[in-house]
C-alpha positions as CSV (number, residue, x, y, z in Angstrom):
1,M,0.0,0.0,0.0
2,A,2.9,2.4,-0.7
3,D,0.8,4.0,-3.5
4,A,-1.6,5.3,-0.9
5,D,1.1,7.5,0.6
6,V,2.2,9.0,-2.7
7,R,1.4,12.6,-3.2
8,D,1.2,14.3,-6.6
9,E,2.4,17.7,-7.6
10,Y,0.3,19.7,-10.0
11,T,1.0,22.6,-12.4
12,T,-0.6,24.5,-15.2
13,A,1.2,25.1,-18.5
14,R,0.2,27.6,-21.1
15,S,1.2,27.5,-24.7
16,V,0.8,29.5,-28.0
17,R,-2.1,28.3,-30.1
18,G,-0.9,25.6,-32.5
19,M,2.1,24.7,-30.3
20,E,0.2,22.6,-27.8
21,S,1.7,19.3,-29.0
22,K,5.2,20.6,-28.6
23,T,4.5,21.9,-25.1
24,I,2.9,18.6,-24.1
25,A,5.9,16.7,-25.4
26,T,8.2,18.9,-23.5
27,W,6.4,18.5,-20.2
28,E,6.0,14.7,-20.7
29,S,9.8,14.5,-21.4
30,N,10.4,16.2,-18.0
31,G,8.3,13.5,-16.2
32,W,4.9,15.2,-16.1
33,E,1.6,13.6,-17.1
34,L,-1.1,15.5,-18.9
35,V,-4.3,15.6,-16.8
36,S,-6.6,18.0,-18.7
37,H,-6.3,20.2,-21.7
38,A,-8.6,23.3,-22.1
39,Q,-8.4,24.5,-25.8
40,A,-11.3,26.9,-25.5
41,K,-9.2,29.4,-23.5
42,L,-6.7,31.8,-24.9
43,P,-3.9,30.9,-24.3
44,P,-4.7,27.1,-24.1
45,E,-4.1,25.7,-20.6
46,M,-2.8,22.2,-19.8
47,K,-2.9,20.8,-16.3
48,C,-0.1,18.3,-15.6
49,R,0.9,16.2,-12.6
50,R,3.8,14.1,-11.5
51,V,4.8,12.2,-8.4
52,K,6.2,14.7,-5.9
53,P,10.0,14.1,-5.7
54,S,11.2,13.2,-2.2
55,D,14.2,14.9,-0.6
56,P,16.4,12.2,0.7
57,P,18.6,13.2,3.7
58,D,21.8,12.4,1.9
59,K,21.3,15.5,-0.4
60,S,21.4,17.9,2.5
61,G,25.2,18.3,2.1
62,A,24.7,19.2,-1.6
63,L,22.1,21.8,-0.6
64,L,24.5,23.3,2.0
65,A,27.2,23.5,-0.6
66,K,25.0,25.3,-3.0
67,G,23.9,27.7,-0.3
68,W,27.5,28.4,0.6
69,T,28.4,29.0,-3.0
70,A,25.6,31.4,-3.4
71,F,26.6,33.2,-0.2
72,R,30.2,33.5,-1.5
73,R,29.0,35.1,-4.7
74,L,27.5,38.0,-2.8
75,N,29.5,41.2,-2.2
76,V,30.8,41.8,1.3
77,R,28.0,44.2,2.3
78,M,25.3,41.7,1.3
79,Q,27.2,38.9,3.1
80,F,27.1,41.0,6.3
81,I,23.4,41.7,5.9
82,A,22.6,38.0,5.3
83,A,24.7,36.9,8.3
84,A,23.0,39.5,10.5
85,A,19.6,38.3,9.3
86,V,20.4,34.7,10.3
87,V,21.6,35.9,13.8
88,V,18.4,37.9,14.3
89,A,16.2,35.0,13.2
90,A,18.1,32.7,15.6
91,E,17.7,35.1,18.5
92,A,14.0,35.5,17.7
93,A,13.5,31.8,17.7
94,S,15.3,31.3,21.0
95,T,13.5,34.2,22.6
96,S,10.1,33.0,21.5
97,A,10.9,29.5,22.9
98,D,11.8,31.1,26.3
99,V,8.6,33.1,26.3
100,V,6.5,30.0,25.6
101,A,8.3,28.1,28.4
102,E,7.6,31.0,30.8
103,R,4.0,31.2,29.8
104,G,3.6,27.5,30.3
105,Q,4.8,27.9,33.9
106,V,2.4,30.8,34.5
107,Y,-0.5,28.8,33.1
108,A,0.4,25.9,35.4
109,M,0.3,28.2,38.4
110,K,-3.1,29.6,37.3
111,D,-4.5,26.1,37.0
112,N,-3.5,25.2,40.5
113,P,-3.2,28.4,42.5
114,A,-3.3,26.6,45.9
115,R,0.1,25.1,45.0
116,E,1.8,28.5,44.8
117,I,-0.2,30.6,47.2
118,G,1.4,34.1,47.6
119,K,4.2,33.5,45.1
120,W,2.4,34.2,41.9
121,K,1.4,37.8,41.0
122,P,-0.1,38.6,37.6
123,E,2.0,40.7,35.3
124,L,0.2,43.8,33.9
């Protein structure tokens, strides 16, 4: 039953009138399957689908290498801005996790106020 877990990817292709067969052949050569073809519209639309490609974990190194290459192509100013954006995003993620943890403790105290009598004061 592995076919039940397969998810498809859909796209719409448009072509110039009279060139539909060439467009269909191009999409099919790239692994897409023609689902529907609306000739009444201008330009003609063709809906295609294919099995969604999976991202195996062994390609993460290649993705990292591509990202590093793209980063190195930037000028120094843009590299600085990109690095600062990553640091700010990491700070925001860690800060939001701390806030969620603190709120969880506050809600636990609100649920059972007898446990922490006199220690909890609401923040305004």
